[in-house]
C-alpha positions as CSV (number, residue, x, y, z in Angstrom):
1,M,118.4,141.0,110.9
2,S,117.6,137.8,112.8
3,S,114.1,137.1,113.9
4,V,113.1,136.4,117.5
5,L,110.7,133.5,118.2
6,T,107.9,134.2,120.6
7,P,107.1,131.6,123.2
8,G,104.0,130.6,121.3
9,A,106.0,130.2,118.1
10,T,108.5,128.1,119.9
11,S,105.8,125.9,121.3
12,D,104.3,125.4,117.8
13,L,107.7,124.4,116.5
14,T,108.1,121.9,119.3
15,R,104.7,120.4,118.6
16,E,105.6,120.2,115.0
17,A,108.9,118.4,115.8
18,I,107.1,116.0,118.2
19,E,104.6,114.9,115.5
20,A,107.3,114.6,112.8
21,L,109.5,112.5,115.0
22,R,106.6,110.3,116.2
23,E,105.6,109.6,112.6
24,M,109.1,108.8,111.6
25,I,109.3,106.3,114.5
26,V,105.9,104.8,113.6
27,R,106.8,104.5,109.9
28,R,110.2,103.0,110.8
29,Q,112.1,105.8,109.2
30,L,113.8,105.9,112.6
31,A,114.2,102.2,113.5
32,P,114.1,100.8,117.0
33,G,117.5,101.2,118.7
34,A,118.7,103.8,116.1
35,Q,120.7,106.7,117.4
36,I,119.0,110.1,116.8
37,R,121.6,112.4,115.2
38,Q,120.2,115.8,116.2
39,V,122.2,118.0,113.7
40,E,121.3,115.8,110.8
41,L,117.7,115.5,111.9
42,A,117.2,119.2,112.5
43,G,118.4,119.9,109.0
44,R,116.1,117.2,107.6
45,L,113.1,118.7,109.3
46,G,114.0,122.3,108.7
47,L,114.1,123.1,112.4
48,S,116.5,124.6,114.8
49,R,118.1,122.4,117.6
50,S,116.1,124.0,120.4
51,P,112.6,122.7,119.4
52,L,114.1,119.4,118.4
53,R,115.7,119.0,121.9
54,Q,112.4,119.9,123.5
55,A,110.6,117.4,121.3
56,L,113.1,114.6,122.2
57,S,112.6,115.4,125.9
58,A,108.8,115.1,125.5
59,L,109.1,111.8,123.6
60,E,111.4,110.5,126.3
61,T,108.6,110.9,128.8
62,E,106.3,109.0,126.5
63,G,108.9,106.2,126.3
64,L,109.4,106.5,122.5
65,V,113.0,107.5,122.9
66,T,115.7,107.0,125.5
67,H,118.6,109.1,126.6
68,E,122.1,107.9,127.5
69,Q,124.7,110.1,129.1
70,Q,127.5,111.1,126.7
71,R,125.8,109.3,123.9
72,G,122.5,111.1,123.3
73,Y,119.0,110.0,122.2
74,F,118.0,106.6,120.8
75,V,114.7,105.2,119.5
76,A,113.3,102.9,122.1
77,R,113.5,99.2,121.4
78,M,110.4,97.2,121.4
79,S,110.0,94.4,124.0
80,V,107.3,92.0,125.2
81,D,107.8,93.2,128.8
82,H,107.3,96.9,127.8
83,L,104.3,96.0,125.6
84,T,102.7,94.0,128.4
85,Q,103.0,96.8,131.0
86,I,101.6,99.4,128.6
87,Y,98.6,97.2,127.7
88,R,97.9,96.3,131.3
89,M,97.8,100.0,132.2
90,R,95.5,100.7,129.3
91,E,93.2,97.9,130.3
92,L,92.8,99.3,133.8
93,L,92.3,102.9,132.8
94,E,90.3,102.4,129.6
95,T,87.9,100.1,131.5
96,E,87.2,103.0,134.0
97,L,86.5,105.3,131.0
98,L,84.1,102.9,129.3
99,R,82.3,102.1,132.5
100,T,81.4,105.8,132.9
101,V,80.5,106.8,129.3
102,R,77.2,108.7,129.0
103,A,74.6,107.9,126.4
104,P,75.7,109.6,123.1
105,E,73.6,112.1,121.2
106,P,72.6,110.7,117.8
107,D,75.1,113.0,116.0
108,E,77.9,111.9,118.4
109,L,77.1,108.2,117.6
110,T,77.2,109.0,113.9
111,G,80.5,110.9,114.3
112,V,82.1,107.9,116.0
113,A,80.8,105.6,113.3
114,T,82.2,107.9,110.6
115,R,85.6,107.5,112.2
116,N,85.3,103.7,111.8
117,D,84.5,104.3,108.1
118,A,87.7,106.4,107.9
119,I,89.7,103.4,109.1
120,Q,88.2,101.3,106.3
121,A,89.0,104.0,103.7
122,A,92.6,104.2,104.9
123,M,92.9,100.4,104.8
124,D,91.6,100.4,101.2
125,D,94.3,102.9,100.4
126,G,97.1,101.0,102.2
127,D,97.6,104.1,104.4
128,V,99.0,102.9,107.7
129,T,99.4,106.4,109.1
130,G,95.8,107.1,108.2
131,M,94.7,103.9,109.8
132,L,96.5,104.8,113.0
133,V,95.0,108.3,113.2
134,A,91.4,107.1,112.4
135,N,91.7,104.2,114.8
136,R,92.8,106.5,117.6
137,D,90.0,109.0,116.7
138,F,87.5,106.2,117.0
139,H,88.5,105.1,120.4
140,F,88.9,108.5,121.8
141,G,85.4,109.3,120.4
142,L,84.3,106.7,122.9
143,F,86.6,107.9,125.7
144,D,85.4,111.5,125.3
145,L,81.9,110.4,126.5
146,S,83.4,109.8,129.9
147,P,83.7,112.6,132.5
148,L,87.0,111.2,133.7
149,G,89.2,113.8,132.0
150,A,92.4,113.1,134.0
151,I,92.3,109.4,133.3
152,R,91.6,110.2,129.6
153,Q,94.8,112.3,129.5
154,D,96.8,109.4,130.9
155,V,95.3,107.0,128.4
156,G,96.4,109.4,125.7
157,R,100.0,109.2,126.9
158,L,99.8,105.5,126.9
159,W,98.5,105.5,123.3
160,N,101.4,107.7,122.2
161,T,103.9,105.2,123.8
162,S,102.3,102.2,122.2
163,E,101.8,103.7,118.7
164,P,104.9,101.9,117.2
165,Y,103.5,98.6,118.4
166,R,100.0,99.3,116.9
167,A,101.5,100.3,113.6
168,T,103.1,96.9,113.2
169,Y,100.0,94.7,113.3
170,L,97.9,97.0,111.1
171,W,99.8,95.5,108.2
172,L,98.1,92.2,108.8
173,P,94.9,91.6,106.7
174,T,93.3,89.5,109.4
175,T,93.9,92.2,111.9
176,R,92.3,94.8,109.7
177,R,89.1,92.8,109.3
178,R,88.8,92.2,113.0
179,I,89.3,95.8,113.9
180,I,86.4,97.0,111.8
181,R,84.1,94.1,113.0
182,E,84.8,94.7,116.6
183,H,84.4,98.5,116.3
184,E,81.0,97.9,114.9
185,Q,80.1,95.6,117.8
186,M,81.3,98.4,120.2
187,L,79.1,100.9,118.5
188,A,76.1,98.6,118.8
189,A,76.7,98.2,122.5
190,L,77.1,101.9,123.0
191,A,73.9,102.6,121.1
192,R,72.0,100.1,123.4
193,G,73.6,101.7,126.5
194,D,75.1,98.3,127.4
195,R,78.3,99.4,129.1
196,A,79.2,95.9,130.3
197,R,79.1,94.6,126.8
198,L,81.1,97.6,125.6
199,V,83.8,96.9,128.2
200,Q,83.8,93.2,127.3
201,I,84.3,93.8,123.5
202,A,87.0,96.5,124.2
203,D,88.9,94.0,126.4
204,R,88.8,91.4,123.7
205,H,89.8,94.0,121.1
206,R,92.8,95.1,123.1
207,S,93.9,91.6,124.0
208,A,93.9,90.5,120.4
209,A,96.1,93.5,119.5
210,R,98.5,92.7,122.3
211,A,98.7,89.0,121.3
212,A,99.3,89.9,117.6
213,V,102.2,92.2,118.4
214,T,103.6,89.8,121.0
215,E,103.8,87.1,118.4
216,L,105.6,89.4,116.0
217,L,108.1,90.2,118.7
218,A,108.6,86.6,119.6
219,V,109.5,85.6,116.0
220,G,111.8,88.6,115.6
221,A,109.7,90.3,113.0
222,L,110.0,93.6,114.8
């Protein structure tokens, strides 16, 4: 007898498909510009077509995939113009979040610092996916101190869209050292309650990431 999926189960399967597809795109298992063959991919992930289609629709809104009539879904190609727009929006919205962060409790400050330690541990293991997750956790540990929840949600969507870009420059040793160093500076500014300095370091941090990926795109490395 066939089983019937409840709405909750369907939603869980869709979320599972979204995360699986996002990781495949970030890890270049699905390369930029590649066509997404749904039957083959559904079998590979052990999912039915329905949650996979819902996942692709969600990723299209994030800009990670595109859809063409009569042709289907494709992994979005990277471009300097797209990168520039995403990082400009992040700059505007993240600045608002960091300007409004409250003073963290001691355990909250320790928690954010622990996330930075997790980035270093993932770097030591050569785990790019682990670096991405820990890096995101670090930044959103800061953003969560802001009361601007709607802006924080929009920033989350922008981070989803820009994840393939961030994955590329995390392979660079100089980038890895800079990330840890600047995160420590941001933590120090947060501990002092110096929001202006926090925003300044975050701007430099974000700009350096954008410049690194832009250079990779310019030389055709992506």
